[in-house]
Gaussian input, Z-matrix of N, CA and C with variables (Angstrom, degrees):
# hf/3-21g

backbone

0 1
 N
 C     1     B1
 C     2     B2     1     A1
 N     3     B3     2     A2     1     D1
 C     4     B4     3     A3     2     D2
 C     5     B5     4     A4     3     D3
 N     6     B6     5     A5     4     D4
 C     7     B7     6     A6     5     D5
 C     8     B8     7     A7     6     D6
 N     9     B9     8     A8     7     D7
 C    10    B10     9     A9     8     D8
 C    11    B11    10    A10     9     D9
 N    12    B12    11    A11    10    D10
 C    13    B13    12    A12    11    D11
 C    14    B14    13    A13    12    D12
 N    15    B15    14    A14    13    D13
 C    16    B16    15    A15    14    D14
 C    17    B17    16    A16    15    D15
 N    18    B18    17    A17    16    D16
 C    19    B19    18    A18    17    D17
 C    20    B20    19    A19    18    D18
 N    21    B21    20    A20    19    D19
 C    22    B22    21    A21    20    D20
 C    23    B23    22    A22    21    D21
 N    24    B24    23    A23    22    D22
 C    25    B25    24    A24    23    D23
 C    26    B26    25    A25    24    D24
 N    27    B27    26    A26    25    D25
 C    28    B28    27    A27    26    D26
 C    29    B29    28    A28    27    D27
 N    30    B30    29    A29    28    D28
 C    31    B31    30    A30    29    D29
 C    32    B32    31    A31    30    D30
 N    33    B33    32    A32    31    D31
 C    34    B34    33    A33    32    D32
 C    35    B35    34    A34    33    D33
 N    36    B36    35    A35    34    D34
 C    37    B37    36    A36    35    D35
 C    38    B38    37    A37    36    D36
 N    39    B39    38    A38    37    D37
 C    40    B40    39    A39    38    D38
 C    41    B41    40    A40    39    D39
 N    42    B42    41    A41    40    D40
 C    43    B43    42    A42    41    D41
 C    44    B44    43    A43    42    D42
 N    45    B45    44    A44    43    D43
 C    46    B46    45    A45    44    D44
 C    47    B47    46    A46    45    D45
 N    48    B48    47    A47    46    D46
 C    49    B49    48    A48    47    D47
 C    50    B50    49    A49    48    D48
 N    51    B51    50    A50    49    D49
 C    52    B52    51    A51    50    D50
 C    53    B53    52    A52    51    D51
 N    54    B54    53    A53    52    D52
 C    55    B55    54    A54    53    D53
 C    56    B56    55    A55    54    D54
 N    57    B57    56    A56    55    D55
 C    58    B58    57    A57    56    D56
 C    59    B59    58    A58    57    D57
 N    60    B60    59    A59    58    D58
 C    61    B61    60    A60    59    D59
 C    62    B62    61    A61    60    D60
 N    63    B63    62    A62    61    D61
 C    64    B64    63    A63    62    D62
 C    65    B65    64    A64    63    D63
 N    66    B66    65    A65    64    D64
 C    67    B67    66    A66    65    D65
 C    68    B68    67    A67    66    D66
 N    69    B69    68    A68    67    D67
 C    70    B70    69    A69    68    D68
 C    71    B71    70    A70    69    D69
 N    72    B72    71    A71    70    D70
 C    73    B73    72    A72    71    D71
 C    74    B74    73    A73    72    D72
 N    75    B75    74    A74    73    D73
 C    76    B76    75    A75    74    D74
 C    77    B77    76    A76    75    D75
 N    78    B78    77    A77    76    D76
 C    79    B79    78    A78    77    D77
 C    80    B80    79    A79    78    D78
 N    81    B81    80    A80    79    D79
 C    82    B82    81    A81    80    D80
 C    83    B83    82    A82    81    D81
 N    84    B84    83    A83    82    D82
 C    85    B85    84    A84    83    D83
 C    86    B86    85    A85    84    D84
 N    87    B87    86    A86    85    D85
 C    88    B88    87    A87    86    D86
 C    89    B89    88    A88    87    D87
 N    90    B90    89    A89    88    D88
 C    91    B91    90    A90    89    D89
 C    92    B92    91    A91    90    D90
 N    93    B93    92    A92    91    D91
 C    94    B94    93    A93    92    D92
 C    95    B95    94    A94    93    D93
 N    96    B96    95    A95    94    D94
 C    97    B97    96    A96    95    D95
 C    98    B98    97    A97    96    D96
 N    99    B99    98    A98    97    D97
 C   100   B100    99    A99    98    D98
 C   101   B101   100   A100    99    D99
 N   102   B102   101   A101   100   D100
 C   103   B103   102   A102   101   D101
 C   104   B104   103   A103   102   D102
 N   105   B105   104   A104   103   D103
 C   106   B106   105   A105   104   D104
 C   107   B107   106   A106   105   D105
 N   108   B108   107   A107   106   D106
 C   109   B109   108   A108   107   D107
 C   110   B110   109   A109   108   D108
 N   111   B111   110   A110   109   D109
 C   112   B112   111   A111   110   D110
 C   113   B113   112   A112   111   D111
 N   114   B114   113   A113   112   D112
 C   115   B115   114   A114   113   D113
 C   116   B116   115   A115   114   D114
 N   117   B117   116   A116   115   D115
 C   118   B118   117   A117   116   D116
 C   119   B119   118   A118   117   D117
 N   120   B120   119   A119   118   D118
 C   121   B121   120   A120   119   D119
 C   122   B122   121   A121   120   D120
 N   123   B123   122   A122   121   D121
 C   124   B124   123   A123   122   D122
 C   125   B125   124   A124   123   D123
 N   126   B126   125   A125   124   D124
 C   127   B127   126   A126   125   D125
 C   128   B128   127   A127   126   D126
 N   129   B129   128   A128   127   D127
 C   130   B130   129   A129   128   D128
 C   131   B131   130   A130   129   D129
 N   132   B132   131   A131   130   D130
 C   133   B133   132   A132   131   D131
 C   134   B134   133   A133   132   D132
 N   135   B135   134   A134   133   D133
 C   136   B136   135   A135   134   D134
 C   137   B137   136   A136   135   D135
 N   138   B138   137   A137   136   D136
 C   139   B139   138   A138   137   D137
 C   140   B140   139   A139   138   D138
 N   141   B141   140   A140   139   D139
 C   142   B142   141   A141   140   D140
 C   143   B143   142   A142   141   D141
 N   144   B144   143   A143   142   D142
 C   145   B145   144   A144   143   D143
 C   146   B146   145   A145   144   D144
 N   147   B147   146   A146   145   D145
 C   148   B148   147   A147   146   D146
 C   149   B149   148   A148   147   D147
 N   150   B150   149   A149   148   D148
 C   151   B151   150   A150   149   D149
 C   152   B152   151   A151   150   D150
 N   153   B153   152   A152   151   D151
 C   154   B154   153   A153   152   D152
 C   155   B155   154   A154   153   D153
 N   156   B156   155   A155   154   D154
 C   157   B157   156   A156   155   D155
 C   158   B158   157   A157   156   D156
 N   159   B159   158   A158   157   D157
 C   160   B160   159   A159   158   D158
 C   161   B161   160   A160   159   D159
 N   162   B162   161   A161   160   D160
 C   163   B163   162   A162   161   D161
 C   164   B164   163   A163   162   D162
 N   165   B165   164   A164   163   D163
 C   166   B166   165   A165   164   D164
 C   167   B167   166   A166   165   D165
 N   168   B168   167   A167   166   D166
 C   169   B169   168   A168   167   D167
 C   170   B170   169   A169   168   D168
 N   171   B171   170   A170   169   D169
 C   172   B172   171   A171   170   D170
 C   173   B173   172   A172   171   D171
 N   174   B174   173   A173   172   D172
 C   175   B175   174   A174   173   D173
 C   176   B176   175   A175   174   D174
 N   177   B177   176   A176   175   D175
 C   178   B178   177   A177   176   D176
 C   179   B179   178   A178   177   D177
 N   180   B180   179   A179   178   D178
 C   181   B181   180   A180   179   D179
 C   182   B182   181   A181   180   D180
 N   183   B183   182   A182   181   D181
 C   184   B184   183   A183   182   D182
 C   185   B185   184   A184   183   D183
 N   186   B186   185   A185   184   D184
 C   187   B187   186   A186   185   D185
 C   188   B188   187   A187   186   D186
 N   189   B189   188   A188   187   D187
 C   190   B190   189   A189   188   D188
 C   191   B191   190   A190   189   D189
 N   192   B192   191   A191   190   D190
 C   193   B193   192   A192   191   D191
 C   194   B194   193   A193   192   D192
 N   195   B195   194   A194   193   D193
 C   196   B196   195   A195   194   D194
 C   197   B197   196   A196   195   D195
 N   198   B198   197   A197   196   D196
 C   199   B199   198   A198   197   D197
 C   200   B200   199   A199   198   D198
 N   201   B201   200   A200   199   D199
 C   202   B202   201   A201   200   D200
 C   203   B203   202   A202   201   D201
 N   204   B204   203   A203   202   D202
 C   205   B205   204   A204   203   D203
 C   206   B206   205   A205   204   D204
 N   207   B207   206   A206   205   D205
 C   208   B208   207   A207   206   D206
 C   209   B209   208   A208   207   D207
 N   210   B210   209   A209   208   D208
 C   211   B211   210   A210   209   D209
 C   212   B212   211   A211   210   D210
 N   213   B213   212   A212   211   D211
 C   214   B214   213   A213   212   D212
 C   215   B215   214   A214   213   D213
 N   216   B216   215   A215   214   D214
 C   217   B217   216   A216   215   D215
 C   218   B218   217   A217   216   D216
 N   219   B219   218   A218   217   D217
 C   220   B220   219   A219   218   D218
 C   221   B221   220   A220   219   D219
 N   222   B222   221   A221   220   D220
 C   223   B223   222   A222   221   D221
 C   224   B224   223   A223   222   D222
 N   225   B225   224   A224   223   D223
 C   226   B226   225   A225   224   D224
 C   227   B227   226   A226   225   D225
 N   228   B228   227   A227   226   D226
 C   229   B229   228   A228   227   D227
 C   230   B230   229   A229   228   D228
 N   231   B231   230   A230   229   D229
 C   232   B232   231   A231   230   D230
 C   233   B233   232   A232   231   D231
 N   234   B234   233   A233   232   D232
 C   235   B235   234   A234   233   D233
 C   236   B236   235   A235   234   D234
 N   237   B237   236   A236   235   D235
 C   238   B238   237   A237   236   D236
 C   239   B239   238   A238   237   D237
 N   240   B240   239   A239   238   D238
 C   241   B241   240   A240   239   D239
 C   242   B242   241   A241   240   D240
 N   243   B243   242   A242   241   D241
 C   244   B244   243   A243   242   D242
 C   245   B245   244   A244   243   D243
 N   246   B246   245   A245   244   D244
 C   247   B247   246   A246   245   D245
 C   248   B248   247   A247   246   D246
 N   249   B249   248   A248   247   D247
 C   250   B250   249   A249   248   D248
 C   251   B251   250   A250   249   D249
 N   252   B252   251   A251   250   D250
 C   253   B253   252   A252   251   D251
 C   254   B254   253   A253   252   D252
 N   255   B255   254   A254   253   D253
 C   256   B256   255   A255   254   D254
 C   257   B257   256   A256   255   D255
 N   258   B258   257   A257   256   D256
 C   259   B259   258   A258   257   D257
 C   260   B260   259   A259   258   D258
 N   261   B261   260   A260   259   D259
 C   262   B262   261   A261   260   D260
 C   263   B263   262   A262   261   D261
 N   264   B264   263   A263   262   D262
 C   265   B265   264   A264   263   D263
 C   266   B266   265   A265   264   D264
 N   267   B267   266   A266   265   D265
 C   268   B268   267   A267   266   D266
 C   269   B269   268   A268   267   D267
 N   270   B270   269   A269   268   D268
 C   271   B271   270   A270   269   D269
 C   272   B272   271   A271   270   D270
 N   273   B273   272   A272   271   D271
 C   274   B274   273   A273   272   D272
 C   275   B275   274   A274   273   D273
 N   276   B276   275   A275   274   D274
 C   277   B277   276   A276   275   D275
 C   278   B278   277   A277   276   D276
 N   279   B279   278   A278   277   D277
 C   280   B280   279   A279   278   D278
 C   281   B281   280   A280   279   D279
 N   282   B282   281   A281   280   D280
 C   283   B283   282   A282   281   D281
 C   284   B284   283   A283   282   D282
 N   285   B285   284   A284   283   D283
 C   286   B286   285   A285   284   D284
 C   287   B287   286   A286   285   D285
 N   288   B288   287   A287   286   D286
 C   289   B289   288   A288   287   D287
 C   290   B290   289   A289   288   D288
 N   291   B291   290   A290   289   D289
 C   292   B292   291   A291   290   D290
 C   293   B293   292   A292   291   D291
 N   294   B294   293   A293   292   D292
 C   295   B295   294   A294   293   D293
 C   296   B296   295   A295   294   D294
 N   297   B297   296   A296   295   D295
 C   298   B298   297   A297   296   D296
 C   299   B299   298   A298   297   D297
 N   300   B300   299   A299   298   D298
 C   301   B301   300   A300   299   D299
 C   302   B302   301   A301   300   D300
 N   303   B303   302   A302   301   D301
 C   304   B304   303   A303   302   D302
 C   305   B305   304   A304   303   D303
 N   306   B306   305   A305   304   D304
 C   307   B307   306   A306   305   D305
 C   308   B308   307   A307   306   D306

   B1=1.4495
   B2=1.5235
   B3=1.3376
   B4=1.4629
   B5=1.5237
   B6=1.3326
   B7=1.4569
   B8=1.5157
   B9=1.3253
   B10=1.4681
   B11=1.5180
   B12=1.3264
   B13=1.4650
   B14=1.5237
   B15=1.3160
   B16=1.4531
   B17=1.5238
   B18=1.3132
   B19=1.4556
   B20=1.5160
   B21=1.3241
   B22=1.4589
   B23=1.5144
   B24=1.3180
   B25=1.4641
   B26=1.5233
   B27=1.3174
   B28=1.4597
   B29=1.5242
   B30=1.3202
   B31=1.4722
   B32=1.5229
   B33=1.3267
   B34=1.4613
   B35=1.5250
   B36=1.3368
   B37=1.4657
   B38=1.5226
   B39=1.3289
   B40=1.4676
   B41=1.5222
   B42=1.3227
   B43=1.4629
   B44=1.5249
   B45=1.3280
   B46=1.4712
   B47=1.5237
   B48=1.3460
   B49=1.4631
   B50=1.5300
   B51=1.3241
   B52=1.4603
   B53=1.5285
   B54=1.3259
   B55=1.4692
   B56=1.5253
   B57=1.3276
   B58=1.4654
   B59=1.5309
   B60=1.3336
   B61=1.4653
   B62=1.5277
   B63=1.3216
   B64=1.4656
   B65=1.5258
   B66=1.3291
   B67=1.4685
   B68=1.5262
   B69=1.3317
   B70=1.4648
   B71=1.5283
   B72=1.3175
   B73=1.4652
   B74=1.5246
   B75=1.3192
   B76=1.4676
   B77=1.5293
   B78=1.3335
   B79=1.4704
   B80=1.5281
   B81=1.3209
   B82=1.4660
   B83=1.5292
   B84=1.3223
   B85=1.4630
   B86=1.5268
   B87=1.3216
   B88=1.4623
   B89=1.5267
   B90=1.3259
   B91=1.4629
   B92=1.5268
   B93=1.3335
   B94=1.4702
   B95=1.5363
   B96=1.3126
   B97=1.4664
   B98=1.5220
   B99=1.3271
   B100=1.4646
   B101=1.5305
   B102=1.3188
   B103=1.4683
   B104=1.5304
   B105=1.3112
   B106=1.4674
   B107=1.5239
   B108=1.3115
   B109=1.4653
   B110=1.5250
   B111=1.3177
   B112=1.4518
   B113=1.5174
   B114=1.3140
   B115=1.4547
   B116=1.5222
   B117=1.3235
   B118=1.4563
   B119=1.5125
   B120=1.3382
   B121=1.4580
   B122=1.5240
   B123=1.3109
   B124=1.4588
   B125=1.5267
   B126=1.3074
   B127=1.4662
   B128=1.5273
   B129=1.3245
   B130=1.4514
   B131=1.5131
   B132=1.3402
   B133=1.4617
   B134=1.5312
   B135=1.3128
   B136=1.4669
   B137=1.5273
   B138=1.3491
   B139=1.4628
   B140=1.5294
   B141=1.3251
   B142=1.4647
   B143=1.5198
   B144=1.3205
   B145=1.4544
   B146=1.5216
   B147=1.3265
   B148=1.4581
   B149=1.5274
   B150=1.3336
   B151=1.4672
   B152=1.5309
   B153=1.3290
   B154=1.4611
   B155=1.5273
   B156=1.3422
   B157=1.4690
   B158=1.5258
   B159=1.3159
   B160=1.4615
   B161=1.5238
   B162=1.3203
   B163=1.4636
   B164=1.5261
   B165=1.3164
   B166=1.4669
   B167=1.5276
   B168=1.3234
   B169=1.4668
   B170=1.5267
   B171=1.3326
   B172=1.4646
   B173=1.5175
   B174=1.3096
   B175=1.4605
   B176=1.5266
   B177=1.3163
   B178=1.4667
   B179=1.5305
   B180=1.3102
   B181=1.4652
   B182=1.5215
   B183=1.3202
   B184=1.4611
   B185=1.5237
   B186=1.3329
   B187=1.4608
   B188=1.5290
   B189=1.3194
   B190=1.4634
   B191=1.5204
   B192=1.3445
   B193=1.4622
   B194=1.5269
   B195=1.3149
   B196=1.4617
   B197=1.5243
   B198=1.3245
   B199=1.4607
   B200=1.5192
   B201=1.3133
   B202=1.4600
   B203=1.5185
   B204=1.3324
   B205=1.4637
   B206=1.5224
   B207=1.3190
   B208=1.4595
   B209=1.5190
   B210=1.3141
   B211=1.4630
   B212=1.5292
   B213=1.3279
   B214=1.4678
   B215=1.5310
   B216=1.3190
   B217=1.4639
   B218=1.5268
   B219=1.3099
   B220=1.4596
   B221=1.5275
   B222=1.3196
   B223=1.4632
   B224=1.5208
   B225=1.3157
   B226=1.4558
   B227=1.5144
   B228=1.3292
   B229=1.4558
   B230=1.5206
   B231=1.3168
   B232=1.4584
   B233=1.5170
   B234=1.3234
   B235=1.4561
   B236=1.5154
   B237=1.3372
   B238=1.4553
   B239=1.5246
   B240=1.3121
   B241=1.4567
   B242=1.5207
   B243=1.3219
   B244=1.4577
   B245=1.5288
   B246=1.3196
   B247=1.4614
   B248=1.5220
   B249=1.3252
   B250=1.4654
   B251=1.5149
   B252=1.3229
   B253=1.4692
   B254=1.5243
   B255=1.3293
   B256=1.4631
   B257=1.5309
   B258=1.3261
   B259=1.4686
   B260=1.5247
   B261=1.3266
   B262=1.4679
   B263=1.5283
   B264=1.3158
   B265=1.4663
   B266=1.5267
   B267=1.3303
   B268=1.4645
   B269=1.5233
   B270=1.3247
   B271=1.4642
   B272=1.5200
   B273=1.3360
   B274=1.4624
   B275=1.5214
   B276=1.3075
   B277=1.4669
   B278=1.5278
   B279=1.3099
   B280=1.4615
   B281=1.5223
   B282=1.3257
   B283=1.4566
   B284=1.5122
   B285=1.3308
   B286=1.4620
   B287=1.5210
   B288=1.3412
   B289=1.4613
   B290=1.5192
   B291=1.3343
   B292=1.4586
   B293=1.5270
   B294=1.3099
   B295=1.4603
   B296=1.5247
   B297=1.3243
   B298=1.4604
   B299=1.5127
   B300=1.3507
   B301=1.4602
   B302=1.5204
   B303=1.3152
   B304=1.4707
   B305=1.5146
   B306=1.3248
   B307=1.4731
   B308=1.5049
   A1=111.15
   A2=116.26
   A3=119.36
   A4=110.86
   A5=117.16
   A6=120.68
   A7=112.48
   A8=115.51
   A9=119.19
   A10=110.93
   A11=117.14
   A12=120.02
   A13=110.03
   A14=116.47
   A15=120.24
   A16=110.15
   A17=115.97
   A18=120.02
   A19=111.56
   A20=116.12
   A21=120.70
   A22=111.72
   A23=116.65
   A24=120.65
   A25=110.39
   A26=116.01
   A27=120.38
   A28=111.03
   A29=116.12
   A30=120.25
   A31=110.87
   A32=116.44
   A33=120.63
   A34=110.42
   A35=116.72
   A36=120.35
   A37=111.47
   A38=117.16
   A39=120.02
   A40=110.92
   A41=116.74
   A42=120.55
   A43=111.47
   A44=116.80
   A45=120.17
   A46=109.20
   A47=116.91
   A48=120.41
   A49=109.91
   A50=116.86
   A51=121.21
   A52=110.63
   A53=117.02
   A54=120.81
   A55=110.95
   A56=117.29
   A57=120.21
   A58=110.64
   A59=116.96
   A60=120.10
   A61=110.48
   A62=117.09
   A63=120.91
   A64=110.71
   A65=116.97
   A66=120.78
   A67=110.87
   A68=116.84
   A69=120.57
   A70=110.71
   A71=116.77
   A72=120.53
   A73=110.15
   A74=116.94
   A75=121.10
   A76=110.49
   A77=115.60
   A78=120.68
   A79=110.58
   A80=117.01
   A81=120.53
   A82=111.27
   A83=117.33
   A84=120.08
   A85=112.81
   A86=117.75
   A87=121.25
   A88=111.86
   A89=116.82
   A90=121.69
   A91=109.40
   A92=116.92
   A93=118.74
   A94=109.38
   A95=117.62
   A96=122.01
   A97=113.22
   A98=117.98
   A99=119.84
   A100=112.74
   A101=118.41
   A102=121.64
   A103=113.03
   A104=116.96
   A105=119.92
   A106=109.94
   A107=115.80
   A108=121.09
   A109=111.98
   A110=117.77
   A111=124.99
   A112=113.55
   A113=116.54
   A114=120.98
   A115=108.32
   A116=115.40
   A117=120.64
   A118=109.91
   A119=115.77
   A120=120.95
   A121=110.30
   A122=115.23
   A123=122.31
   A124=106.43
   A125=116.55
   A126=122.56
   A127=111.29
   A128=117.25
   A129=121.31
   A130=114.83
   A131=117.63
   A132=120.41
   A133=112.75
   A134=117.38
   A135=121.86
   A136=109.81
   A137=117.30
   A138=119.63
   A139=112.29
   A140=114.69
   A141=120.11
   A142=108.23
   A143=115.59
   A144=121.54
   A145=107.79
   A146=116.24
   A147=121.63
   A148=111.55
   A149=116.77
   A150=120.07
   A151=109.23
   A152=115.80
   A153=119.97
   A154=107.85
   A155=117.71
   A156=119.87
   A157=111.80
   A158=115.53
   A159=121.90
   A160=108.43
   A161=116.32
   A162=120.78
   A163=109.63
   A164=116.41
   A165=120.42
   A166=111.36
   A167=117.48
   A168=120.91
   A169=111.09
   A170=117.25
   A171=120.31
   A172=109.62
   A173=116.93
   A174=121.35
   A175=110.82
   A176=116.82
   A177=121.80
   A178=111.76
   A179=116.79
   A180=119.50
   A181=114.37
   A182=117.55
   A183=119.94
   A184=113.94
   A185=117.46
   A186=118.84
   A187=110.58
   A188=116.28
   A189=122.80
   A190=107.45
   A191=117.66
   A192=120.64
   A193=114.34
   A194=117.91
   A195=120.23
   A196=112.47
   A197=117.41
   A198=121.40
   A199=110.60
   A200=116.48
   A201=121.44
   A202=111.24
   A203=116.03
   A204=120.06
   A205=112.61
   A206=117.22
   A207=120.37
   A208=108.94
   A209=115.24
   A210=121.37
   A211=107.26
   A212=117.36
   A213=119.20
   A214=111.50
   A215=116.33
   A216=121.59
   A217=110.34
   A218=116.66
   A219=121.20
   A220=108.86
   A221=116.71
   A222=122.30
   A223=108.01
   A224=116.07
   A225=120.03
   A226=112.34
   A227=115.15
   A228=122.58
   A229=109.39
   A230=116.66
   A231=120.85
   A232=112.67
   A233=114.68
   A234=121.39
   A235=110.36
   A236=115.22
   A237=122.43
   A238=108.77
   A239=116.79
   A240=121.83
   A241=109.78
   A242=115.91
   A243=122.05
   A244=106.90
   A245=116.75
   A246=121.93
   A247=112.52
   A248=117.39
   A249=120.60
   A250=111.65
   A251=116.74
   A252=120.42
   A253=110.62
   A254=117.05
   A255=120.48
   A256=110.13
   A257=117.06
   A258=121.51
   A259=110.66
   A260=117.18
   A261=121.07
   A262=110.29
   A263=116.49
   A264=121.29
   A265=110.58
   A266=117.51
   A267=121.41
   A268=109.92
   A269=117.07
   A270=120.46
   A271=111.19
   A272=117.56
   A273=120.34
   A274=111.11
   A275=117.31
   A276=120.49
   A277=111.27
   A278=117.75
   A279=121.03
   A280=110.88
   A281=117.25
   A282=121.06
   A283=113.16
   A284=118.45
   A285=120.97
   A286=109.66
   A287=115.89
   A288=120.85
   A289=113.03
   A290=117.42
   A291=119.19
   A292=113.10
   A293=119.04
   A294=123.38
   A295=112.86
   A296=116.43
   A297=120.85
   A298=114.47
   A299=117.48
   A300=119.97
   A301=113.47
   A302=118.27
   A303=119.04
   A304=110.30
   A305=115.29
   A306=120.28
   A307=112.38
   D1=-40.58
   D2=-179.56
   D3=-63.14
   D4=-34.58
   D5=178.67
   D6=-63.20
   D7=-39.27
   D8=178.39
   D9=-67.99
   D10=-39.34
   D11=178.84
   D12=-63.36
   D13=-43.28
   D14=179.51
   D15=-63.16
   D16=-42.06
   D17=177.33
   D18=-62.86
   D19=-38.20
   D20=178.05
   D21=-65.09
   D22=-42.17
   D23=178.54
   D24=-65.68
   D25=-41.31
   D26=178.20
   D27=-60.67
   D28=-44.53
   D29=178.30
   D30=-63.01
   D31=-42.15
   D32=179.03
   D33=-60.16
   D34=-46.10
   D35=179.96
   D36=-64.08
   D37=-36.45
   D38=176.19
   D39=-62.89
   D40=-42.45
   D41=179.19
   D42=-66.89
   D43=-38.19
   D44=177.85
   D45=-64.12
   D46=-45.70
   D47=178.76
   D48=-59.90
   D49=-45.12
   D50=179.51
   D51=-60.49
   D52=-41.61
   D53=179.81
   D54=-63.69
   D55=-42.07
   D56=178.11
   D57=-65.13
   D58=-42.13
   D59=178.77
   D60=-62.83
   D61=-44.36
   D62=178.90
   D63=-63.37
   D64=-40.74
   D65=178.94
   D66=-64.22
   D67=-39.42
   D68=179.39
   D69=-65.15
   D70=-45.04
   D71=179.30
   D72=-64.53
   D73=-43.46
   D74=178.04
   D75=-59.57
   D76=-43.50
   D77=179.51
   D78=-58.30
   D79=-44.40
   D80=-179.17
   D81=-69.23
   D82=-38.97
   D83=-178.37
   D84=-70.43
   D85=-16.77
   D86=176.58
   D87=-76.21
   D88=-17.83
   D89=179.78
   D90=-84.35
   D91=154.17
   D92=171.39
   D93=-59.45
   D94=148.36
   D95=-174.48
   D96=-53.05
   D97=-38.61
   D98=-177.49
   D99=-77.76
   D100=-5.66
   D101=179.15
   D102=-107.64
   D103=-0.07
   D104=-179.48
   D105=-73.67
   D106=128.83
   D107=179.51
   D108=-107.45
   D109=-21.59
   D110=179.70
   D111=61.97
   D112=22.32
   D113=170.19
   D114=-150.32
   D115=149.56
   D116=-178.52
   D117=163.07
   D118=-145.47
   D119=-179.94
   D120=-133.95
   D121=145.43
   D122=173.35
   D123=-101.21
   D124=134.48
   D125=179.75
   D126=58.92
   D127=22.23
   D128=177.93
   D129=70.13
   D130=7.70
   D131=-175.30
   D132=-133.10
   D133=-48.39
   D134=-171.76
   D135=-87.21
   D136=117.29
   D137=-178.81
   D138=-75.66
   D139=150.54
   D140=172.80
   D141=-140.46
   D142=151.70
   D143=177.44
   D144=-152.63
   D145=110.93
   D146=179.95
   D147=-109.37
   D148=16.53
   D149=176.14
   D150=-77.94
   D151=158.01
   D152=175.87
   D153=-62.33
   D154=127.19
   D155=-179.04
   D156=-62.51
   D157=144.91
   D158=174.89
   D159=-117.40
   D160=159.81
   D161=177.80
   D162=-59.20
   D163=-41.58
   D164=-179.88
   D165=-60.89
   D166=-44.19
   D167=-179.26
   D168=-68.44
   D169=-38.55
   D170=176.90
   D171=-60.82
   D172=-47.28
   D173=179.91
   D174=-62.64
   D175=-43.36
   D176=-178.41
   D177=-62.89
   D178=-37.69
   D179=-173.73
   D180=-96.07
   D181=-25.55
   D182=-178.05
   D183=-105.87
   D184=-19.61
   D185=-176.75
   D186=-140.39
   D187=69.65
   D188=176.57
   D189=-121.86
   D190=92.29
   D191=-175.27
   D192=-57.85
   D193=-21.43
   D194=-176.99
   D195=-107.70
   D196=6.54
   D197=176.77
   D198=-88.78
   D199=-170.94
   D200=177.41
   D201=-76.12
   D202=172.85
   D203=179.97
   D204=-71.40
   D205=-26.57
   D206=176.33
   D207=-124.10
   D208=151.54
   D209=177.95
   D210=-144.60
   D211=165.75
   D212=179.16
   D213=-59.67
   D214=149.55
   D215=176.90
   D216=-55.32
   D217=148.12
   D218=173.58
   D219=-66.04
   D220=-39.83
   D221=176.49
   D222=-145.69
   D223=125.47
   D224=177.99
   D225=120.44
   D226=-153.52
   D227=-174.47
   D228=-119.69
   D229=137.21
   D230=174.83
   D231=105.60
   D232=-155.27
   D233=-173.92
   D234=-121.36
   D235=165.03
   D236=176.28
   D237=-138.11
   D238=159.37
   D239=178.67
   D240=-74.74
   D241=131.57
   D242=175.22
   D243=-84.05
   D244=98.37
   D245=-175.44
   D246=-64.32
   D247=-30.86
   D248=177.63
   D249=-62.69
   D250=-43.52
   D251=178.51
   D252=-67.36
   D253=-41.17
   D254=178.83
   D255=-61.90
   D256=-43.09
   D257=179.29
   D258=-63.16
   D259=-42.40
   D260=178.12
   D261=-60.79
   D262=-42.92
   D263=179.85
   D264=-62.99
   D265=-43.82
   D266=178.72
   D267=-61.70
   D268=-45.06
   D269=-179.52
   D270=-62.97
   D271=-41.94
   D272=179.85
   D273=-65.17
   D274=-42.27
   D275=-179.92
   D276=-69.60
   D277=-35.78
   D278=179.43
   D279=-66.33
   D280=-26.17
   D281=179.12
   D282=-74.59
   D283=-16.27
   D284=179.25
   D285=-91.71
   D286=160.30
   D287=-177.65
   D288=-74.86
   D289=-31.33
   D290=-172.82
   D291=-100.44
   D292=-2.32
   D293=179.92
   D294=53.40
   D295=28.50
   D296=176.49
   D297=76.58
   D298=14.79
   D299=-177.39
   D300=-92.72
   D301=-18.14
   D302=-178.45
   D303=-83.42
   D304=156.57
   D305=-177.76
   D306=-83.41

C-alpha cells in the first residue's frame, strides 16, 4: 500500500511540475516575440528559465558558496541545490569538534 501512495505522490508532483512548465511557456507566448525573455516566475513564486544555459549561469546557480542552499534551475522550472553552499557548510562543520551534533 505504501508503494502505491508513493507512486501517487510522485505522479502528482510530475503533474504539478508539468503544469508550472506549461504555465511558464504560455506566459512567455502571450508576450510579443521581441519581448519574450524565457525566464521569470510562475504564480510569483516558482522560477523558470528556458534560456540556453551558460557557464556563468551554471556556476552562479550550482556553485555559489555564499548564496542560499537552493537556487533557480539552470534550465527548466523550480529550484536546484546549490552545491557550493552545501560544500561550504560541510567544510565549516568538519572544522568543528562536534560536527554540529551537540546542543
